[in-house]
C-alpha positions, 0 to 999 in steps of 0.5 A: 499500500504504501508503495502504490500511494509513493510513500517512500519514508513508510517503505524505508520504515517498514522494510527491515520488519519483513523477516520479523516474525515476532508478534509483539516486536512487530506490534511494537514497531508498529506502534512506534511508527503510530506515535504510541511511545508507550504501547510500543514500549510495553509490547517490546519489552514482552517480545523476544528483543526488549533491549529495542525498548531501550534503543527506542527511547535513546533514538527519542532523546528521553534519557529519563525514561532511557535510563530506568529502562537501561537500569533492567535491561543493560546497566552498562549503558547507563553511563553512556545515557547519563552523559547524553542526558547531561548535555540535554539538561546543560542546554536546558539550563538544569545546571545542578541535574547536569552536574549530577548526571556528568558526575554518574556518567564517568562512574565506572562501577554500575549498580542496578536492579541488586546488580553491580557492572563493571563497564570499561569507558573510552578516553574521550567519554572521561575527557567529555564528562570531565569537561562538562563538570568543569562548565557546570561547576562554573554555572553552579557558582563553584568557579574554583573547582570547575577551573581546577577541573578545566585545567585538567581536562585541557585547552579545549574545555579552558577555551569554554570555560573563559567564555562562559566566565566572560559571560558571567562577567568574571573576567579576571578567572575568564582572562585565566582561563584563555591563557591556559587555552592558549587564546593569547588574544582573549586573555590580553583582551580581557587583561587590557579591559582589567587594567592589569598590564603587567599581566597583559605585557608577555602576552603581547609579543604572541598577538597580531591583532593590531586593535589590541597592541592600540588598546595596549598602546593606548593603556600605556599612554595614559601611564606616561610610558610614551616609548612603549605605547609607540612600540605598541601603536607601530604593532597595531599599525596606527602610525598617526599616534606613533608621529603624535607621540614622536613629535609630543613626547618623545622628542624625536621629529625626524622618525616622525618625518621618515613615517610620514613621508612612507605612509603618505598619512594626511592626519600624520603631514597635518601633525607635522606641518604644526610642529614644523610651523612651531619650530620655524622650519618652513621647509619641512612645513611646505613638503608636509602641507604636499603630502597633506594634499593642501597644495595651495597653501604649500605654493603660497608659503613657498613663494612668500619664503623663496622656497619655490626650488622645494616646492618643486622637489617635493611636487615631484609627480603629484602636480597639477598643470597649474601648479607646474606652470607657476613653477616653471613662471618662477624659474623663468623670472629666474633666468633658470631656463633648463628648470623652467623648460622641465616644468613648463613640459610638464604642464603640456606647455610644449612650445614654451618648454621647446623654447627653453631647451634650445635656448640653454643648447645641446646640453638639453637637446635629449630634453627637447627631443623627448618635448617634440616627440610627446608633442607629436606637432609638426611645427614643434618638430620642424622647429627642432629639425631647424635647429638640429641641421643648423638652420637657426645657428649655421651649425649642424648638430651631431646626426645622432640627434636627428635619429632619436628625434625620428623615434621620438615621433615614432617615425622609425622609416626615417629613424632606420635611414637616418641610423645608416646614414650615422653608421656609414659615417662611423664605419667611414672613420673606423669605429666598427663597433659603434656602427654595430650598435647603432644598427643592431639597436635600431633593428630591435626598435623595428622588430619590437613594433614589427615594422620590416627592418630596411634591407640596408640596415640589414645588409650593413649590420650583417657586413659589419657583423661578419669583419667583428666575428673574424677575429673570434673565429681565427682565435678558436682555429676555424680558419676557414669561416673566419677566410669566408667572413673576410672575404665578404667583407673585402668585396665591399672594401669600398665601404671600409676606407680607414683600414683598406689595407689591414684588411686585405692583408688579413684576408690574404693570410687567413686565405692563405691558412684555409687553403684558399690560395686563389683567393689568397692570390686575388686580394694580393695582387690588389694589395700590389697596386700603387695606392695599397703597395706602400701601406702593407706592414712590413713584416707582411709585405714579403710574404704578400709579394711571395704569393704575388710571384708565385701564384698557386691555384689551389683552392678548397671548394666552399662547402654548401648547405641546404637552404631552410625554405626550398632545401637547395643546396649553395654555398655556405656564405650564399645568404640569397638563395638562387632556387626560392630567392629568399633571403636566407638569415646568418648564422650570427657565431659565423656569419654561414647561412642558417639550416632548417635542421641546426637551428637556435637563437640568442635567448637576449636578442632573439638573433638566429644561430646554428645550434651547432656553432652557437654551443661550441662558441659559448663553451669558450665565450659565454656572450652573445657575438649579436647582442654582447649579453650574457648567455646562461649556460643551457638557456640555447634552445636546439629549434626543431621546427624554425618555420615560425621564424623563416616565415616571418623573416620572409614577410618582413622582407618582402614588406621592407622591399615593398616599401623601399620600391615605392 
């Protein structure tokens, strides 16, 4: 019937009774379901399982009836029933009866119905009994006895008893209980409330709650113990109170100043201003008026006492355009053009800032460039260009300033062209590393903006880099690669006018060592020209003349490697693939063309390098030959698939050539 009615509760209750054959037991369960508890008890007691009656009363939490049944049916259950009965009585406020039951619950010798039973009680049971007794002793007014039992019972009971005592407003005993429970904050809070500071003192070091430290500090301050009060205020993060004590009681104003500089507290700043004004320290008053956000008063004070320098210094980046403009006007009247320009710049008055920077002269060119870059104003840019090219005063300035201006303006293509001009100028004068750095930095700036690098810049950087790495290649015994890099440079020898003879001489000697005798003869013959012959070093002259008089046609063929784009084999120094027409990236360690199966990159500048060559180089010199940054051991990774890098290089080259043609 219950199933048909979909009464799940009844089905679950009746299910266990399917196998019950005892009529009284079955009837007792039915009476229980019908909430006829007295009838159910009588039927269950008269059944073959009378303990079911005791279980029923326990399930119903009718502990009084359960105790009476336990005396006759199962005396060993009396301590357990007493404990649960005591918990119920305690919750109902029947503290005397609860204490009696807690006491009874810990008795292991049970006498009932003329029988004496020895019951083995668990440690947890005994602890619950003692804890309950301690609480009930306190509740019934026997505080001393209750606290004694609590101390014997452990920290958890001590904490509970502390809470009871606090609720009864017995704060001193409550604090002692909390201390026994190692509830330092609760204990200290009560000691402070009772003004028992001697008892609270040893606990403060164990406390992290700021409010307690502040309360303790306030109490110490009232006692006149200002140093201890300041320490506690600091632990409580009440730094304004520390500032007040430092100024008014401890005579340590510099510490107060430092605290306010760190916290930037307006309240603390106001206290420092009052102190500084009283002491006649106007400079400090100006500083802390700004901290207190009273800028108008700070400016008035600075102007009245000729302290605008201090005002400008302390204002920093927190001022308004109007405030910066007033500072600039002050400096301008003092004929301090550079300082005036700086504050006009902060005020956003770029035209006046640029005019004053240019008035100062070359010392402030970089600052003038910064202004033009921020303004992005065609008139200002033209004015600065005229100044840099000498249109205004007939004195052209260093070309590097033009480059910086184009970079500041975001005109990267023009900046790149200027960089190449400057680099060529440096190269013409033999300053190869300066030229290399200029081109490398420009390359990285363009690359970071995903702007195509002009072919001319890339070619010039490659040529300079090829020359710079020769020394390292030869030093490491790689004469073949060193010779081929020198040949690459010698083919463009007109770009190295300052060192034509030394470079050609190195090419001849290194090619001889690398068994490139035919090539060596060609450049030795070039050195015999009248314009070069007289400048050959005496130590090499006879050797070179001998090569020319007795030429050898022996020449090792240049190794080949597959193009990383199309896999067509070409000489290792050929960077333009004759098959797919792609420009092949070069290795920064050797100058040779990159291959797809031996690819790695400098972890710093991200320029490509043959993994085998770069790893070998790192064993003798852990600095990147391109960016010169230190390369950490194990940071060079073999790139298994360089497709992404190759595609980017091809795309950038294509875009660069498109812009050049346009």
